[in-house]
C-alpha atoms as a printed R data frame, in Angstrom:
    type eleno elety resid chain resno       x       y       z
1   ATOM     1    CA   MET     A     1   2.516  -2.997 -21.111
2   ATOM     2    CA   GLN     A     2   6.145  -2.013 -20.867
3   ATOM     3    CA   LEU     A     3   5.595   1.191 -22.861
4   ATOM     4    CA   TYR     A     4   2.788   2.530 -20.643
5   ATOM     5    CA   ARG     A     5   4.060   2.659 -17.094
6   ATOM     6    CA   PRO     A     6   2.081   3.434 -13.990
7   ATOM     7    CA   ALA     A     7   2.726   6.761 -12.276
8   ATOM     8    CA   LYS     A     8   5.471   6.772  -9.663
9   ATOM     9    CA   ASN     A     9   4.892   7.513  -6.009
10  ATOM    10    CA   SER     A    10   7.877   9.788  -5.470
11  ATOM    11    CA   ASN     A    11   7.766  13.115  -3.731
12  ATOM    12    CA   SER     A    12  10.940  13.776  -1.784
13  ATOM    13    CA   GLU     A    13   9.516  16.839  -0.014
14  ATOM    14    CA   VAL     A    14   8.325  16.359   3.554
15  ATOM    15    CA   SER     A    15   4.681  17.332   3.601
16  ATOM    16    CA   GLU     A    16   3.402  19.852   6.136
17  ATOM    17    CA   THR     A    17   0.657  17.332   6.916
18  ATOM    18    CA   SER     A    18   3.013  14.405   7.529
19  ATOM    19    CA   ILE     A    19   2.701  12.607  10.838
20  ATOM    20    CA   GLY     A    20   6.136  13.804  11.934
21  ATOM    21    CA   LYS     A    21   5.056  17.435  11.461
22  ATOM    22    CA   MET     A    22   1.726  16.935  13.227
23  ATOM    23    CA   ILE     A    23   2.825  15.017  16.325
24  ATOM    24    CA   GLN     A    24   6.071  14.123  18.046
25  ATOM    25    CA   VAL     A    25   7.327  10.859  16.556
26  ATOM    26    CA   PRO     A    26  10.292   9.354  18.418
27  ATOM    27    CA   GLU     A    27  13.323   8.823  16.196
28  ATOM    28    CA   SER     A    28  13.277   5.057  16.796
29  ATOM    29    CA   ILE     A    29   9.656   4.897  15.611
30  ATOM    30    CA   GLN     A    30  10.346   7.125  12.606
31  ATOM    31    CA   ASN     A    31  13.187   4.794  11.634
32  ATOM    32    CA   ILE     A    32  10.814   1.796  11.728
33  ATOM    33    CA   LEU     A    33   8.190   3.674   9.692
34  ATOM    34    CA   ASP     A    34  10.794   4.757   7.122
35  ATOM    35    CA   ARG     A    35  12.345   1.291   6.830
36  ATOM    36    CA   SER     A    36   9.230  -0.888   6.927
37  ATOM    37    CA   CYS     A    37   6.168   1.189   6.087
38  ATOM    38    CA   ALA     A    38   6.965   4.261   3.984
39  ATOM    39    CA   ASP     A    39   7.244   2.568   0.587
40  ATOM    40    CA   CYS     A    40   3.509   1.842   0.591
41  ATOM    41    CA   HIS     A    41   2.160   4.233   3.238
42  ATOM    42    CA   SER     A    42   3.688   7.588   2.249
43  ATOM    43    CA   ASN     A    43   4.166   9.730  -0.842
44  ATOM    44    CA   ASN     A    44   7.752   8.612  -1.272
45  ATOM    45    CA   THR     A    45   8.498   5.093  -2.481
46  ATOM    46    CA   LYS     A    46  12.070   3.944  -2.978
47  ATOM    47    CA   TYR     A    47  11.926   2.124  -6.294
48  ATOM    48    CA   LEU     A    48  14.299  -0.688  -7.181
49  ATOM    49    CA   TRP     A    49  15.407  -1.690 -10.679
50  ATOM    50    CA   TYR     A    50  12.860  -4.471 -11.054
51  ATOM    51    CA   HIS     A    51  10.001  -2.062 -10.319
52  ATOM    52    CA   GLU     A    52  10.518  -0.799 -13.866
53  ATOM    53    CA   ILE     A    53   9.560  -4.109 -15.475
54  ATOM    54    CA   ALA     A    54   5.967  -4.865 -16.400
55  ATOM    55    CA   PRO     A    55   3.931  -6.506 -14.953
56  ATOM    56    CA   ILE     A    56   5.834  -5.977 -11.676
57  ATOM    57    CA   SER     A    57   5.530  -2.210 -12.086
58  ATOM    58    CA   TYR     A    58   1.740  -2.552 -12.156
59  ATOM    59    CA   VAL     A    59   1.623  -4.840  -9.121
60  ATOM    60    CA   VAL     A    60   3.822  -2.422  -7.169
61  ATOM    61    CA   ALA     A    61   1.671   0.560  -8.184
62  ATOM    62    CA   TYR     A    62  -1.456  -1.324  -7.097
63  ATOM    63    CA   HIS     A    63   0.028  -2.227  -3.690
64  ATOM    64    CA   ILE     A    64   1.113   1.366  -3.107
65  ATOM    65    CA   SER     A    65  -2.333   2.657  -4.034
66  ATOM    66    CA   GLU     A    66  -3.988   0.134  -1.705
67  ATOM    67    CA   GLY     A    67  -1.554   0.926   1.098
68  ATOM    68    CA   LYS     A    68  -2.156   4.658   0.863
69  ATOM    69    CA   GLU     A    69  -5.911   4.086   0.963
70  ATOM    70    CA   HIS     A    70  -5.489   2.551   4.419
71  ATOM    71    CA   VAL     A    71  -3.034   5.137   5.738
72  ATOM    72    CA   ASN     A    72  -0.720   7.690   4.210
73  ATOM    73    CA   PHE     A    73   1.656   9.000   6.871
74  ATOM    74    CA   ASP     A    74   2.392  12.032   4.654
75  ATOM    75    CA   THR     A    75  -1.227  13.186   4.807
76  ATOM    76    CA   TRP     A    76  -1.881  12.456   8.509
77  ATOM    77    CA   GLY     A    77  -2.921  16.046   9.179
78  ATOM    78    CA   LYS     A    78  -5.687  15.829   6.580
79  ATOM    79    CA   TYR     A    79  -7.505  13.020   8.370
80  ATOM    80    CA   ASN     A    80 -10.380  13.964  10.651
81  ATOM    81    CA   ALA     A    81 -10.674  12.619  14.220
82  ATOM    82    CA   ASN     A    82 -12.885   9.669  13.197
83  ATOM    83    CA   GLN     A    83 -10.539   8.679  10.372
84  ATOM    84    CA   LYS     A    84  -7.541   8.860  12.705
85  ATOM    85    CA   LYS     A    85  -9.267   6.687  15.293
86  ATOM    86    CA   HIS     A    86 -10.117   4.114  12.626
87  ATOM    87    CA   ILE     A    87  -6.545   4.181  11.278
88  ATOM    88    CA   ILE     A    88  -5.050   3.844  14.766
89  ATOM    89    CA   ASP     A    89  -7.313   0.866  15.516
90  ATOM    90    CA   ASN     A    90  -6.299  -0.766  12.216
91  ATOM    91    CA   LEU     A    91  -2.610  -0.047  12.786
92  ATOM    92    CA   GLU     A    92  -2.750  -1.698  16.177
93  ATOM    93    CA   GLU     A    93  -4.507  -4.737  14.741
94  ATOM    94    CA   VAL     A    94  -2.189  -5.297  11.754
95  ATOM    95    CA   ILE     A    95   1.005  -4.689  13.731
96  ATOM    96    CA   GLU     A    96  -0.111  -6.918  16.589
97  ATOM    97    CA   SER     A    97  -1.087  -9.723  14.198
98  ATOM    98    CA   ARG     A    98   2.062  -9.087  12.113
99  ATOM    99    CA   GLU     A    99   0.029  -8.722   8.920
100 ATOM   100    CA   MET     A   100   2.276  -5.805   8.009
101 ATOM   101    CA   PRO     A   101   4.612  -5.492   6.293
102 ATOM   102    CA   LEU     A   102   3.259  -7.922   3.734
103 ATOM   103    CA   PHE     A   103   5.055 -11.261   3.409
104 ATOM   104    CA   GLY     A   104   5.814 -10.717  -0.287
105 ATOM   105    CA   TYR     A   105   7.289  -7.303   0.433
106 ATOM   106    CA   LEU     A   106   9.516  -8.751   3.150
107 ATOM   107    CA   LYS     A   107  10.805 -11.432   0.781
108 ATOM   108    CA   LEU     A   108  12.133  -8.721  -1.520
109 ATOM   109    CA   HIS     A   109  13.018  -6.213   1.230
110 ATOM   110    CA   PRO     A   110  14.555  -8.203   4.094
111 ATOM   111    CA   ASP     A   111  15.713  -4.991   5.783
112 ATOM   112    CA   ALA     A   112  12.028  -4.116   6.328
113 ATOM   113    CA   VAL     A   113  11.481  -7.040   8.728
114 ATOM   114    CA   ILE     A   114  10.309  -5.714  12.073
115 ATOM   115    CA   SER     A   115  11.997  -7.418  15.011
116 ATOM   116    CA   ASP     A   116   9.968  -8.496  18.039
117 ATOM   117    CA   ALA     A   117  11.436  -5.599  20.043
118 ATOM   118    CA   ASP     A   118  10.631  -3.046  17.316
119 ATOM   119    CA   ASN     A   119   7.174  -4.535  16.888
120 ATOM   120    CA   GLN     A   120   6.508  -3.975  20.599
121 ATOM   121    CA   LYS     A   121   7.894  -0.404  20.405
122 ATOM   122    CA   LEU     A   122   5.602   0.272  17.471
123 ATOM   123    CA   LEU     A   123   2.584  -1.143  19.299
124 ATOM   124    CA   ASP     A   124   3.365   0.902  22.409
125 ATOM   125    CA   TRP     A   125   3.685   4.038  20.302
126 ATOM   126    CA   ILE     A   126   0.448   3.354  18.403
127 ATOM   127    CA   LYS     A   127  -1.358   3.099  21.744
128 ATOM   128    CA   THR     A   128  -0.083   6.588  22.669
129 ATOM   129    CA   LEU     A   129  -1.619   7.983  19.476
130 ATOM   130    CA   GLU     A   130  -5.097   7.345  20.841
131 ATOM   131    CA   SER     A   131  -4.552   9.944  23.543
132 ATOM   132    CA   LYS     A   132  -2.972  12.480  21.155
133 ATOM   133    CA   GLU     A   133  -5.689  12.503  18.550
């Protein structure tokens, strides 16, 4: 298992289809997305040393793959209107219920915890997306 590693999710280039290129994202919101969402919901994961060890490397790769299936903020411009509406509805639901970021992720990444104030900012911003898309 250790010899055959899963592919990494690292692309440091900002995609032309990323959400920040497609719509105006306030800096405070972008900071929350970068800190708490981007590892699993973009094309650029910040890997830590223990991500290199099997079976953790496989679990991490699986979570990233699953996360990007729900929303990839680097490919926002490739989603059609129906997909965006579905994603926005899901974002609102998981942020409101605090399902995201995942509990296990937060245990290992305490800086990714979203405060109550930031959670409300994120929810307010998500609601503005409905009118932009």
